[in-house]
One Martini backbone bead per residue (centre of mass of N, CA, C, O) as a GRO file, in nm:
protein
  318
    1MET     BB    1  -5.581  17.660   7.573
    2SER     BB    2  -5.379  17.852   7.707
    3SER     BB    3  -5.486  17.812   7.996
    4GLN     BB    4  -5.417  17.507   8.014
    5SER     BB    5  -5.108  17.533   7.969
    6SER     BB    6  -5.053  17.729   8.208
    7ALA     BB    7  -5.163  17.531   8.426
    8ALA     BB    8  -4.943  17.309   8.363
    9VAL     BB    9  -4.686  17.486   8.419
   10MET     BB   10  -4.716  17.574   8.719
   11PRO     BB   11  -4.661  17.300   8.867
   12ALA     BB   12  -4.382  17.260   8.744
   13ALA     BB   13  -4.254  17.518   8.861
   14SER     BB   14  -4.320  17.451   9.155
   15GLY     BB   15  -4.157  17.186   9.164
   16LYS     BB   16  -3.879  17.313   9.101
   17THR     BB   17  -3.872  17.501   9.346
   18ALA     BB   18  -3.896  17.281   9.563
   19ASP     BB   19  -3.641  17.129   9.478
   20LYS     BB   20  -3.442  17.359   9.532
   21VAL     BB   21  -3.508  17.399   9.830
   22PHE     BB   22  -3.445  17.110   9.924
   23ARG     BB   23  -3.153  17.103   9.822
   24GLY     BB   24  -3.056  17.340   9.996
   25ILE     BB   25  -3.122  17.211  10.270
   26ALA     BB   26  -2.947  16.959  10.236
   27TYR     BB   27  -2.680  17.106  10.200
   28ALA     BB   28  -2.688  17.261  10.468
   29CYS     BB   29  -2.687  17.012  10.652
   30GLY     BB   30  -2.421  16.894  10.553
   31ILE     BB   31  -2.246  17.145  10.618
   32LEU     BB   32  -2.316  17.166  10.921
   33ILE     BB   33  -2.167  16.916  11.013
   34LEU     BB   34  -1.885  17.015  10.931
   35VAL     BB   35  -1.888  17.272  11.103
   36VAL     BB   36  -1.920  17.138  11.378
   37LEU     BB   37  -1.665  16.963  11.368
   38ALA     BB   38  -1.469  17.198  11.323
   39ALA     BB   39  -1.545  17.352  11.583
   40VAL     BB   40  -1.460  17.133  11.782
   41PHE     BB   41  -1.168  17.110  11.694
   42LEU     BB   42  -1.090  17.408  11.740
   43PHE     BB   43  -1.158  17.419  12.037
   44LEU     BB   44  -0.960  17.201  12.131
   45LEU     BB   45  -0.706  17.333  12.013
   46VAL     BB   46  -0.718  17.606  12.160
   47GLN     BB   47  -0.740  17.492  12.455
   48ALA     BB   48  -0.461  17.312  12.405
   49TRP     BB   49  -0.228  17.517  12.335
   50PRO     BB   50  -0.070  17.547  12.606
   51LEU     BB   51   0.038  17.256  12.574
   52ILE     BB   52   0.183  17.291  12.294
   53GLY     BB   53   0.302  17.623  12.319
   54GLY     BB   54   0.391  17.635  12.602
   55ASP     BB   55   0.506  17.579  12.910
   56GLN     BB   56   0.670  17.283  12.968
   57GLY     BB   57   0.731  17.297  13.269
   58ALA     BB   58   0.438  17.345  13.363
   59ASN     BB   59   0.322  17.096  13.228
   60SER     BB   60   0.488  16.886  13.383
   61GLN     BB   61   0.383  16.966  13.664
   62THR     BB   62   0.086  16.909  13.612
   63ILE     BB   63   0.116  16.610  13.534
   64SER     BB   64   0.254  16.525  13.798
   65ASP     BB   65   0.009  16.599  13.976
   66PHE     BB   66  -0.196  16.405  13.845
   67THR     BB   67   0.013  16.131  13.880
   68GLY     BB   68   0.221  16.138  14.122
   69GLY     BB   69   0.496  16.117  13.926
   70LYS     BB   70   0.453  15.904  13.681
   71ALA     BB   71   0.435  16.170  13.497
   72SER     BB   72   0.586  16.453  13.275
   73ASN     BB   73   0.435  16.397  13.004
   74PHE     BB   74   0.189  16.376  12.780
   75TRP     BB   75   0.240  16.085  12.658
   76GLY     BB   76   0.279  15.954  12.940
   77TYR     BB   77  -0.024  16.022  13.012
   78VAL     BB   78  -0.208  15.937  12.755
   79GLY     BB   79  -0.125  15.649  12.691
   80PRO     BB   80  -0.266  15.483  12.922
   81LEU     BB   81  -0.546  15.602  12.863
   82LEU     BB   82  -0.571  15.493  12.576
   83PHE     BB   83  -0.534  15.200  12.646
   84GLY     BB   84  -0.778  15.178  12.839
   85THR     BB   85  -0.995  15.262  12.637
   86VAL     BB   86  -0.947  15.036  12.427
   87LEU     BB   87  -0.971  14.792  12.613
   88VAL     BB   88  -1.257  14.831  12.724
   89SER     BB   89  -1.403  14.860  12.448
   90ALA     BB   90  -1.315  14.591  12.320
   91LEU     BB   91  -1.438  14.406  12.533
   92ALA     BB   92  -1.728  14.504  12.503
   93LEU     BB   93  -1.754  14.420  12.204
   94ILE     BB   94  -1.695  14.118  12.236
   95ILE     BB   95  -1.929  14.056  12.431
   96SER     BB   96  -2.177  14.190  12.257
   97PHE     BB   97  -2.178  14.094  11.961
   98PHE     BB   98  -2.292  13.796  11.965
   99ILE     BB   99  -2.540  13.857  12.132
  100SER     BB  100  -2.666  14.063  11.938
  101ILE     BB  101  -2.691  13.877  11.693
  102GLY     BB  102  -2.869  13.666  11.830
  103ILE     BB  103  -3.105  13.853  11.900
  104ALA     BB  104  -3.161  13.959  11.614
  105LEU     BB  105  -3.225  13.678  11.490
  106PHE     BB  106  -3.453  13.601  11.677
  107ILE     BB  107  -3.641  13.838  11.608
  108SER     BB  108  -3.635  13.803  11.281
  109HIS     BB  109  -3.655  13.444  11.264
  110TYR     BB  110  -3.788  13.299  11.543
  111ALA     BB  111  -3.984  13.471  11.674
  112PRO     BB  112  -4.270  13.549  11.753
  113LYS     BB  113  -4.437  13.829  11.689
  114ASN     BB  114  -4.505  13.917  11.982
  115LEU     BB  115  -4.222  13.866  12.100
  116ALA     BB  116  -4.063  14.046  11.903
  117THR     BB  117  -4.202  14.309  11.983
  118ALA     BB  118  -4.125  14.305  12.283
  119LEU     BB  119  -3.815  14.288  12.245
  120SER     BB  120  -3.786  14.550  12.087
  121TYR     BB  121  -3.878  14.735  12.315
  122VAL     BB  122  -3.659  14.652  12.519
  123VAL     BB  123  -3.414  14.732  12.353
  124ASP     BB  124  -3.494  15.032  12.316
  125LEU     BB  125  -3.502  15.091  12.622
  126LEU     BB  126  -3.203  15.034  12.687
  127ALA     BB  127  -3.096  15.272  12.502
  128ALA     BB  128  -3.246  15.501  12.704
  129ILE     BB  129  -3.062  15.459  12.932
  130PRO     BB  130  -2.877  15.609  13.144
  131SER     BB  131  -2.548  15.587  13.242
  132VAL     BB  132  -2.590  15.635  13.550
  133ILE     BB  133  -2.762  15.380  13.591
  134TYR     BB  134  -2.546  15.181  13.511
  135GLY     BB  135  -2.348  15.273  13.729
  136LEU     BB  136  -2.520  15.199  13.973
  137TRP     BB  137  -2.559  14.905  13.906
  138GLY     BB  138  -2.259  14.831  13.894
  139GLY     BB  139  -2.166  14.938  14.181
  140LEU     BB  140  -2.408  14.801  14.367
  141ILE     BB  141  -2.451  14.509  14.219
  142LEU     BB  142  -2.223  14.383  14.036
  143VAL     BB  143  -1.961  14.400  14.199
  144PRO     BB  144  -2.045  14.197  14.432
  145ALA     BB  145  -2.173  13.965  14.247
  146ILE     BB  146  -1.903  13.900  14.055
  147TYR     BB  147  -1.668  13.801  14.231
  148PRO     BB  148  -1.694  13.487  14.234
  149PHE     BB  149  -1.637  13.460  13.931
  150TRP     BB  150  -1.359  13.598  13.918
  151ASN     BB  151  -1.230  13.406  14.124
  152TRP     BB  152  -1.265  13.153  13.952
  153VAL     BB  153  -1.103  13.251  13.710
  154ALA     BB  154  -0.835  13.301  13.867
  155THR     BB  155  -0.803  13.005  13.970
  156TYR     BB  156  -0.847  12.837  13.676
  157LEU     BB  157  -0.725  13.089  13.463
  158GLY     BB  158  -0.444  13.223  13.568
  159VAL     BB  159  -0.241  13.130  13.338
  160ILE     BB  160  -0.370  13.356  13.207
  161PRO     BB  161  -0.275  13.678  13.191
  162LEU     BB  162  -0.561  13.815  13.195
  163PHE     BB  163  -0.631  13.620  13.478
  164ASN     BB  164  -0.469  13.726  13.691
  165GLY     BB  165  -0.408  13.710  14.020
  166PRO     BB  166  -0.592  13.840  14.232
  167ALA     BB  167  -0.909  13.911  14.277
  168ALA     BB  168  -1.079  14.180  14.323
  169ASN     BB  169  -1.206  14.320  14.650
  170PRO     BB  170  -1.368  14.484  14.486
  171SER     BB  171  -1.476  14.470  14.132
  172ARG     BB  172  -1.294  14.741  14.018
  173THR     BB  173  -1.264  14.656  13.698
  174VAL     BB  174  -1.227  14.603  13.369
  175ALA     BB  175  -1.420  14.362  13.349
  176THR     BB  176  -1.669  14.499  13.475
  177VAL     BB  177  -1.685  14.742  13.285
  178ALA     BB  178  -1.717  14.575  13.024
  179VAL     BB  179  -1.992  14.459  13.100
  180VAL     BB  180  -2.145  14.726  13.121
  181LEU     BB  181  -2.079  14.828  12.832
  182ALA     BB  182  -2.207  14.589  12.688
  183VAL     BB  183  -2.495  14.654  12.783
  184MET     BB  184  -2.503  14.942  12.653
  185ILE     BB  185  -2.434  14.845  12.340
  186LEU     BB  186  -2.628  14.614  12.271
  187PRO     BB  187  -2.887  14.773  12.167
  188ILE     BB  188  -2.750  14.904  11.926
  189ILE     BB  189  -2.664  14.651  11.768
  190THR     BB  190  -2.935  14.504  11.772
  191SER     BB  191  -3.121  14.710  11.633
  192LEU     BB  192  -2.965  14.740  11.364
  193SER     BB  193  -2.945  14.438  11.290
  194ARG     BB  194  -3.243  14.375  11.284
  195ASP     BB  195  -3.318  14.571  11.052
  196ILE     BB  196  -3.130  14.437  10.845
  197PHE     BB  197  -3.242  14.143  10.852
  198LEU     BB  198  -3.537  14.230  10.763
  199GLN     BB  199  -3.414  14.324  10.463
  200ALA     BB  200  -3.376  14.068  10.354
  201PRO     BB  201  -3.426  13.888  10.084
  202ARG     BB  202  -3.696  13.684  10.045
  203LEU     BB  203  -3.625  13.525   9.789
  204GLN     BB  204  -3.355  13.402   9.890
  205GLN     BB  205  -3.470  13.253  10.132
  206GLU     BB  206  -3.676  13.076   9.978
  207ALA     BB  207  -3.468  12.944   9.790
  208ALA     BB  208  -3.302  12.802  10.009
  209LEU     BB  209  -3.539  12.633  10.123
  210ALA     BB  210  -3.618  12.495   9.850
  211LEU     BB  211  -3.318  12.351   9.837
  212GLY     BB  212  -3.294  12.239  10.162
  213ALA     BB  213  -3.242  12.437  10.369
  214THR     BB  214  -3.193  12.536  10.660
  215LYS     BB  215  -3.235  12.790  10.868
  216TRP     BB  216  -2.932  12.838  10.917
  217GLU     BB  217  -2.840  12.817  10.621
  218MET     BB  218  -3.009  13.051  10.522
  219ILE     BB  219  -2.875  13.266  10.701
  220LYS     BB  220  -2.581  13.215  10.599
  221LEU     BB  221  -2.655  13.270  10.283
  222ALA     BB  222  -2.877  13.537  10.297
  223VAL     BB  223  -2.837  13.725  10.559
  224LEU     BB  224  -2.541  13.776  10.650
  225PRO     BB  225  -2.425  13.887  10.384
  226PHE     BB  226  -2.623  14.126  10.364
  227GLY     BB  227  -2.542  14.241  10.680
  228LYS     BB  228  -2.237  14.302  10.718
  229SER     BB  229  -2.205  14.612  10.689
  230GLY     BB  230  -2.417  14.687  10.907
  231VAL     BB  231  -2.282  14.540  11.145
  232VAL     BB  232  -2.024  14.700  11.141
  233SER     BB  233  -2.154  14.976  11.188
  234ALA     BB  234  -2.289  14.901  11.458
  235SER     BB  235  -2.026  14.829  11.608
  236MET     BB  236  -1.890  15.110  11.577
  237LEU     BB  237  -2.108  15.262  11.728
  238GLY     BB  238  -2.068  15.110  11.993
  239LEU     BB  239  -1.768  15.177  12.024
  240GLY     BB  240  -1.806  15.483  12.041
  241ARG     BB  241  -1.967  15.473  12.304
  242ALA     BB  242  -1.741  15.338  12.474
  243LEU     BB  243  -1.512  15.547  12.434
  244GLY     BB  244  -1.706  15.796  12.568
  245GLU     BB  245  -1.753  15.686  12.835
  246THR     BB  246  -1.800  15.805  13.181
  247MET     BB  247  -1.985  15.748  13.435
  248ALA     BB  248  -1.966  15.440  13.460
  249VAL     BB  249  -1.658  15.432  13.489
  250LEU     BB  250  -1.629  15.629  13.730
  251MET     BB  251  -1.824  15.448  13.930
  252ILE     BB  252  -1.635  15.171  13.907
  253LEU     BB  253  -1.343  15.233  13.849
  254SER     BB  254  -1.019  15.167  13.946
  255PRO     BB  255  -0.761  15.364  13.900
  256GLY     BB  256  -0.491  15.375  13.650
  257LEU     BB  257  -0.131  15.407  13.502
  258THR     BB  258  -0.115  15.148  13.292
  259TYR     BB  259   0.016  14.870  13.092
  260SER     BB  260  -0.251  14.655  13.142
  261PHE     BB  261  -0.401  14.305  13.127
  262LYS     BB  262  -0.531  14.299  13.417
  263LEU     BB  263  -0.868  14.244  13.456
  264LEU     BB  264  -0.889  14.152  13.789
  265GLN     BB  265  -0.740  14.417  13.867
  266ALA     BB  266  -0.686  14.690  14.037
  267SER     BB  267  -0.539  14.981  13.942
  268GLN     BB  268  -0.458  14.980  13.609
  269ASN     BB  269  -0.686  15.157  13.464
  270GLN     BB  270  -0.791  15.425  13.232
  271THR     BB  271  -0.994  15.667  13.095
  272ILE     BB  272  -1.031  15.959  12.940
  273ALA     BB  273  -1.317  16.050  13.020
  274ALA     BB  274  -1.297  15.980  13.327
  275ASN     BB  275  -1.049  16.157  13.384
  276ILE     BB  276  -1.173  16.427  13.320
  277ALA     BB  277  -1.402  16.413  13.533
  278ALA     BB  278  -1.207  16.374  13.784
  279GLN     BB  279  -1.000  16.633  13.731
  280TYR     BB  280  -1.156  16.900  13.666
  281PRO     BB  281  -1.247  17.029  13.947
  282GLU     BB  282  -0.909  17.067  14.031
  283ALA     BB  283  -0.829  17.230  13.789
  284ASN     BB  284  -0.649  17.440  13.633
  285GLU     BB  285  -0.592  17.605  13.352
  286LEU     BB  286  -0.367  17.410  13.257
  287GLY     BB  287  -0.515  17.150  13.331
  288VAL     BB  288  -0.745  17.187  13.128
  289SER     BB  289  -0.564  17.175  12.878
  290VAL     BB  290  -0.469  16.887  12.924
  291LEU     BB  291  -0.751  16.754  12.918
  292ILE     BB  292  -0.825  16.858  12.634
  293GLY     BB  293  -0.595  16.710  12.496
  294THR     BB  294  -0.711  16.429  12.554
  295GLY     BB  295  -0.976  16.485  12.402
  296LEU     BB  296  -0.843  16.520  12.125
  297VAL     BB  297  -0.742  16.233  12.104
  298LEU     BB  298  -1.022  16.100  12.119
  299PHE     BB  299  -1.137  16.240  11.870
  300LEU     BB  300  -0.932  16.113  11.669
  301ILE     BB  301  -0.990  15.817  11.731
  302THR     BB  302  -1.283  15.823  11.638
  303PHE     BB  303  -1.215  15.886  11.345
  304VAL     BB  304  -1.049  15.633  11.289
  305VAL     BB  305  -1.273  15.429  11.346
  306ASN     BB  306  -1.471  15.537  11.128
  307TYR     BB  307  -1.281  15.497  10.889
  308ILE     BB  308  -1.245  15.193  10.914
  309ALA     BB  309  -1.544  15.125  10.892
  310ARG     BB  310  -1.584  15.243  10.610
  311ARG     BB  311  -1.383  15.060  10.463
  312ILE     BB  312  -1.514  14.792  10.536
  313THR     BB  313  -1.792  14.852  10.418
  314GLU     BB  314  -1.700  14.896  10.124
  315LYS     BB  315  -1.588  14.610  10.087
  316LYS     BB  316  -1.848  14.456  10.143
  317VAL     BB  317  -2.014  14.582   9.917
  318ALA     BB  318  -1.805  14.506   9.684
   0.00000   0.00000   0.00000
């Protein structure tokens, strides 16, 4: 009898030990994320310290050399870069968001099973394509091909300040870069939204249809409300990808350093990440500190975007 009770106790003790080990590993992984983020922040801060606490005269000269005399202080330099980064990324998100939601709904609720499976594989494959491939496609194929369309937009919609002409030829503009970035982030938003829509409660969908709702009304009543928070999170993840994109922007965009909304004209805007890649090879030690300082700004902006997304998601869930 005693041997049977001891045999029953041993698995229980073993299970408690395994639970403690697993909990410790989970805690360690969570803490590791925080440590890595803190290490990245400290690295950026230390490397940018000559910009913050160093010789401001030398900093001004370095920034003036970077900009050809257009800016002589850090905020005059990083301001237009931050503006360009947010502008390009926001346009890319606007272009891709509704298309992504449409594709996700088609895969999850309209397409036949075989077609939905094939489309899912294609979407996942698009997410795995390196950004340099998108950059080559954009620079060599899209730039010359899209000029007639941008020229038409400038001709007939030029009264709108965003589309003031003449359209640049070649079209190495913010509008073209936004299209390329939209294609890059589209599979991210589509894939996550598709998975969320597939998890919508089947009982609620069937109840809506049983009450006489059409397919679209059922989606509007039962699927979209369920997936709102997840779609917002997917969109912010895509926006984060667009904010940090480097190679595609560097290979397509004709850079400028202005606060301009002229989407169809070249040499108007530049992004922080692409500017770092362009300037880094010729930068001296102080120049590297200035570039890392702009990277620190981008790092903080990414945190702000994620924080806003988290707040929105929490409100949607509530």
